[in-house]
C-alpha positions in Angstrom: 0.3 -0.2 -0.2 0.8 3.3 -0.4 -0.4 7.2 0.6 -1.8 9.8 -1.6 -1.4 13.2 -1.2 -4.8 13.7 0.5 -4.2 10.7 2.8 -6.1 7.9 1.2 -4.8 4.5 0.8 -3.9 3.7 -2.8 -3.3 0.1 -3.6 0.1 -1.0 -5.2 -2.0 -3.3 -7.4 -4.4 -0.3 -8.9 -0.8 1.8 -9.4 0.7 -1.2 -11.1 -2.5 -2.3 -13.3 -2.8 1.8 -14.1 0.7 2.3 -15.8 0.3 -1.6 -17.5 -2.8 0.0 -19.3 -1.0 3.3 -20.1 2.2 1.8 -21.6 0.1 -1.0 -23.7 -1.7 1.9 -25.0 1.2 3.5 -26.0 2.3 0.3 -27.6 5.1 0.6 -25.4 7.4 -2.6 -24.1 8.2 -2.9 -20.3 12.1 -2.7 -21.6 11.4 0.7 -23.1 9.6 1.9 -20.3 12.5 0.9 -18.0 15.2 2.3 -20.1 13.0 5.8 -20.4 13.0 5.7 -16.1 17.0 4.5 -15.5 15.8 1.1 -14.1 15.8 -2.9 -14.7 12.0 -3.9 -17.1 12.3 -6.3 -13.9 11.2 -3.5 -11.5 8.7 -2.7 -14.1 7.3 -6.0 -14.3 7.0 -6.0 -10.1 4.9 -2.8 -10.3 2.7 -4.3 -12.9 2.0 -7.4 -10.8 1.4 -5.4 -8.2 4.1 -6.6 -5.9 6.0 -3.3 -5.7 5.0 0.3 -6.5 6.9 3.5 -7.9 8.9 5.6 -5.3 7.1 8.9 -4.8 9.9 10.6 -6.9 9.2 8.5 -10.0 5.6 9.9 -10.6 6.2 12.7 -12.0 8.3 11.6 -14.8 6.0 8.7 -15.2 3.2 11.2 -15.2 5.1 13.1 -17.9 6.4 9.9 -20.0 2.5 9.0 -20.0 0.8 12.3 -20.7 -1.2 11.9 -17.6 -1.5 13.8 -14.1 -0.1 11.8 -10.7 -3.7 11.5 -9.8 -4.7 9.5 -12.5 -1.4 7.0 -12.1 -2.5 6.5 -8.5 -6.2 5.8 -9.5 -7.8 8.5 -7.8 -11.5 9.3 -9.0 -10.6 12.8 -11.0 -14.4 12.8 -12.6 -16.2 15.2 -9.7 -12.9 17.5 -9.4 -12.5 18.0 -12.9 -15.9 18.8 -13.2 -16.2 21.8 -10.7 -13.1 22.6 -12.6 -14.5 22.7 -15.9 -17.8 24.7 -14.9 -15.6 27.4 -13.3 -13.6 27.5 -16.8 -17.1 27.8 -18.7 -18.2 30.6 -16.5 -15.1 32.5 -17.0 -15.3 31.6 -20.8 -19.1 33.4 -20.5 -17.6 36.1 -19.0 -15.1 37.2 -21.2 -17.1 36.6 -24.2 -18.8 39.5 -23.0 -15.9 41.6 -22.1 -16.2 40.8 -18.3 -12.2 40.0 -17.9 -11.9 41.1 -14.3 -15.1 39.0 -13.3 -13.5 36.1 -14.8 -10.0 36.8 -12.9 -12.2 37.1 -9.6 -14.0 33.7 -10.3 -11.0 32.1 -11.6 -8.1 33.0 -8.5 -10.0 31.5 -5.8 -10.8 28.3 -7.7 -7.1 28.2 -8.3 -6.2 28.7 -4.6 -8.6 25.2 -4.3 -6.7 23.6 -7.2 -3.3 24.9 -7.1 -2.0 22.4 -9.7 -4.6 22.3 -12.5 -3.2 23.4 -15.4 -6.2 24.2 -17.4 -7.4 26.8 -14.7 -3.9 28.6 -14.5 -4.0 28.8 -18.3 -8.0 30.0 -17.9 -7.1 32.8 -15.2 -3.8 34.1 -17.5 -6.4 34.0 -20.8 -8.4 36.7 -18.7 -5.6 38.6 -17.0 -4.3 38.7 -20.4 -7.1 40.8 -21.8 -7.8 42.3 -18.4 -4.8 44.2 -18.5 -5.3 45.9 -22.0 -7.6 48.3 -19.8 -5.1 49.1 -17.2 -2.4 52.0 -16.9 1.4 51.1 -17.0 1.9 50.3 -13.2 -1.1 48.1 -12.8 -0.4 46.6 -16.3 3.3 45.8 -15.6 2.0 44.3 -12.2 -0.3 41.9 -14.2 2.0 40.9 -17.1 3.9 39.8 -14.0 1.1 37.4 -12.7 0.6 36.3 -16.0 4.6 35.2 -16.8 4.9 33.7 -13.2 1.3 31.3 -14.5 2.9 30.8 -17.8 6.4 30.0 -16.4 4.3 27.4 -14.1 2.3 25.8 -16.4 5.5 24.7 -18.3 7.3 23.7 -15.7 4.4 20.9 -14.7 2.0 20.7 -17.5 2.2 17.9 -20.2 -0.4 18.9 -22.3 1.1 20.1 -26.1 -2.0 22.3 -26.4 -1.7 24.1 -23.4 2.0 24.4 -23.3 1.9 25.8 -27.0 -1.3 28.2 -26.3 0.9 29.4 -22.9 4.0 30.1 -25.2 2.3 31.9 -27.4 1.1 34.1 -24.8 4.3 34.7 -22.8 5.8 35.7 -26.3 3.5 38.6 -26.6 3.8 39.6 -22.7 7.6 39.1 -22.3 8.5 42.0 -24.7 6.2 44.2 -22.6 8.2 44.1 -19.6 11.7 44.7 -21.9 12.6 40.8 -21.7 13.5 39.4 -25.1 15.8 36.1 -24.8 13.5 34.1 -22.6 10.3 34.7 -25.6 13.0 34.4 -28.2 14.0 30.9 -26.6 10.4 29.6 -26.3 9.7 30.8 -29.8 12.8 28.7 -31.2 10.7 25.5 -29.7 7.8 25.8 -31.6 7.5 24.5 -34.8 7.9 26.6 -38.0 4.9 27.1 -39.9 5.7 24.1 -42.3 5.4 21.4 -39.9 2.6 22.8 -38.0 -0.7 20.9 -36.9 -2.8 22.8 -39.9 -0.2 21.9 -42.6 0.2 18.5 -41.5 -4.1 18.0 -41.6 -4.0 19.4 -44.8 -1.7 16.3 -45.7 -3.9 13.7 -44.0 -6.9 15.5 -45.8 -6.3 15.3 -48.9 -4.7 11.7 -49.1 -7.5 9.9 -47.2 -11.4 10.0 -48.2 -12.1 13.0 -46.2 -13.7 15.6 -48.7 -15.8 17.4 -46.1 -13.1 17.6 -43.4 -10.4 18.9 -46.0 -12.8 21.6 -47.3 -13.7 22.9 -43.8 -10.3 23.0 -42.5 -9.2 24.8 -45.5 -11.5 27.4 -45.1 -10.4 27.6 -41.6 -6.9 28.5 -42.8 -8.2 30.8 -45.1 -9.8 32.8 -42.1 -6.2 32.8 -40.5 -4.9 34.4 -44.2 -7.4 37.0 -43.6 -6.4 37.8 -40.2 -2.9 37.7 -41.2 -3.3 40.1 -44.1 -5.4 42.6 -41.7 -2.1 42.9 -39.3 0.5 43.0 -42.2 -1.6 45.9 -43.9 -3.2 47.7 -41.2 -0.9 47.4 -38.3 2.5 46.6 -39.1 3.9 50.0 -38.5 5.3 49.5 -35.0 8.8 51.9 -34.3 12.2 50.3 -35.6 15.2 50.5 -33.3 16.1 54.1 -34.5 12.7 55.2 -33.6 11.3 55.9 -37.2 8.0 53.7 -38.5 8.4 51.5 -41.8 5.7 53.1 -43.0 4.7 57.0 -43.4 1.0 58.2 -42.6 0.3 58.5 -46.3 1.5 55.2 -47.1 -1.0 53.5 -44.0 -3.7 55.3 -45.5 -2.8 53.6 -48.9 -2.3 49.8 -47.1 -5.5 50.1 -45.7 -7.3 51.0 -48.8 -5.6 48.1 -50.2 -7.3 45.7 -47.1 -10.7 47.6 -47.6 -10.4 46.6 -51.5 -9.5 42.9 -50.5 -12.3 42.2 -48.1 -14.9 43.9 -50.7 -13.6 41.2 -53.0 -13.8 38.2 -50.5 -16.8 39.4 -49.2 -18.7 39.9 -52.1 -22.5 39.6 -50.4 -21.2 41.9 -47.6 -21.9 39.4 -44.8 -19.1 40.2 -43.0 -19.9 38.3 -39.8 -17.1 38.1 -37.4 -15.1 40.7 -39.7 -17.4 43.6 -39.2 -15.3 44.3 -35.8 -12.5 44.4 -37.8 -13.5 46.8 -40.6 -15.2 49.1 -37.8 -11.7 49.5 -36.2 -10.0 50.1 -39.4 -12.3 52.5 -40.8 -11.8 54.0 -37.8 -8.1 54.3 -37.8 -8.2 55.2 -41.0 -9.9 58.2 -40.3 -7.7 59.0 -37.2 -4.9 59.1 -39.8 -6.9 61.3 -42.3 -7.7 63.7 -39.5 -4.0 63.9 -38.7 -2.7 64.7 -42.4 -5.7 67.5 -42.3 -8.0 65.7 -44.6 -11.1 65.7 -42.5 -14.0 65.3 -45.7 -12.0 61.7 -46.3 -11.9 60.9 -42.2 -15.8 62.1 -41.9 -16.5 59.3 -44.6 -14.3 56.7 -42.7 -16.0 57.3 -39.6 -19.6 57.2 -40.8 -18.6 53.7 -42.2 -16.7 52.6 -38.7 -19.9 53.6 -37.6 -22.4 51.4 -39.9 -19.8 48.5 -38.8 -20.0 49.4 -35.4 -23.9 49.1 -35.5 -23.6 46.0 -37.7 -21.5 44.2 -35.2 -23.6 45.4 -31.8 -27.0 45.2 -33.3 -27.0 42.4 -36.0 -24.1 40.0 -35.6 -24.8 36.7 -33.6 -21.5 34.8 -33.0 -23.8 31.8 -31.9 -26.2 31.5 -34.9 -25.0 32.6 -37.7 -22.9 31.9 -40.8 -20.7 33.0 -44.2 -22.3 33.5 -47.3 -20.0 34.6 -49.4 -18.5 32.0 -51.9 -15.5 31.5 -50.2 -16.6 30.9 -46.8 -20.1 29.7 -47.5 -22.2 27.7 -44.6 -18.7 28.2 -42.3 -20.1 29.4 -38.9 -19.1 32.9 -37.5 -15.9 33.1 -35.1 -16.6 33.9 -31.6 -14.9 37.2 -30.7 -12.9 37.6 -27.7 -13.2 41.0 -26.2 -10.4 42.9 -24.3 -12.8 45.3 -22.9 -16.2 46.6 -24.1 -17.7 43.9 -26.2 -19.8 47.1 -27.4 -18.0 48.8 -30.1 -20.1 51.6 -30.4 -19.4 52.5 -27.1 -15.9 52.4 -27.7 -16.0 54.4 -30.7 -18.0 57.1 -28.5 -15.0 57.4 -26.4 -12.7 57.7 -29.5 -14.4 60.4 -30.8 -13.5 62.5 -27.7 -9.9 63.1 -29.6 -9.3 66.6 -29.9 -7.9 65.6 -33.7 -12.1 65.6 -34.0 -12.2 69.0 -33.1 -12.8 70.6 -36.5 -15.4 68.0 -37.3 -17.2 68.5 -33.9 -19.8 71.1 -34.8 -20.7 69.5 -38.5 -24.1 67.6 -38.5 -22.8 64.6 -39.9 -20.1 64.2 -37.2 -23.4 64.9 -34.7 -25.3 62.2 -37.0 -22.6 59.4 -36.2 -22.7 60.1 -32.6 -26.3 59.9 -32.5 -26.1 56.2 -34.1 -23.5 55.3 -31.6 -25.7 56.3 -28.3 -28.4 54.5 -29.9 -26.7 51.2 -29.8 -24.0 52.0 -27.0 -24.8 49.3 -24.6 -27.0 47.3 -26.6 -24.9 43.7 -26.5 
C-alpha cells in the first residue's frame, strides 16, 4: 500500500494495473519504459504485478511519459474535481466573451487556490488577465503582466498537455516583450514548430490523402480565415517603431495600405455578409479616419468615421456569433467566429469614447459628425 496526497490508501495493485494499461495504450514495452526511467525491466514487471510500487519521486516522470496527472497514476477518481474545474472555466469564458475579464479573473483566482496544480485553471486565469491588462494603466498593467508570466512559467514547469503548453508559450511571447525581456520569449519561440510543420499544414496533407473531403474543405476554409487575419495585421498594423525610432511607413502610406485591405475585403465578401469581420472593418475604418484627420484630410476622415459607425452598429445590433454563418462564396456555410473582447463588447460605446479625441475638434460642430454620434449612442450598451 502507498498513501496519496490526501491521506487515502492506494493499492500497489491499482498503481501497477494503471501503469500496465497506460504502457499498452502507447504500444510501449516494459523494456522501453524501464530505459526511459533508468531502471530494470524487472522493476517495471514488479510494479505491474502489484508486488511493489514506484517511488514517490518517480511519479512525476511516469506522469510525463504517459501524458497524465499523478492522480491518474494513483487511481484517484478525478471526475468530480474536473467537473468543478470545467464549470468554473466555462463560466469564466462566458464572462470574457462579454468583455467582463475582471469578473472572470475574480472567479478563477479562488478556484486556483483550491486546485493549485490545475494547469487548465492556470491557463484560463492567464487568458482573462491577458485581456484584462489591456484596460489598465502602466503600473497596474506591468503588475498584471508579472502575474501572467508567473502563471505561464508554472504551466510550462508542470504541464504535459501540448495544446496548453503551446498556447501558454504564445501568451508569454506576447507579454514578455512588454516587460523589456526578449531572451526568454526568443528561447520559447524557438521551441515551436515552423509554419511548414504545424498542425494545420499536417492536417491538410492527411485530409488530402484520405477520403475526408468535407473535413478537408472545412479545414481549408479555417486556414483561409487565418489568412484574412494575417492580411489585416500586415496591411493595417505592421508599423511599429524600428530600432532607430522611425516607422516603416508614413501616414500617407498607411492610408494606402488600409485602402488595399478594404478592397480585398470587398472582393472576398462579395455579398457584404462580413460576420465576425465587421469588428475588424469598424476598427480599421476608425484608424483610417484618425490618420486622415492627422493629415488634415477631414472630409475623407468623416466618410471613414461614418463607415466605421455603420460596421459598429452591424456588429452590436445584428451580428450573432452563435447563430450565424457566412454566405460569401469562399466561406459559404462556415459558422461565424466568436470574438474575444479585450474591454467592452460594445463597439459603439468604444467608438464614442474615441470620438472625444482632439483631432476631431474641427469636425465636431458639423451635422455629419453629430449624426454619427447619435447613431452610436442608440447602440451603446446594446450587447
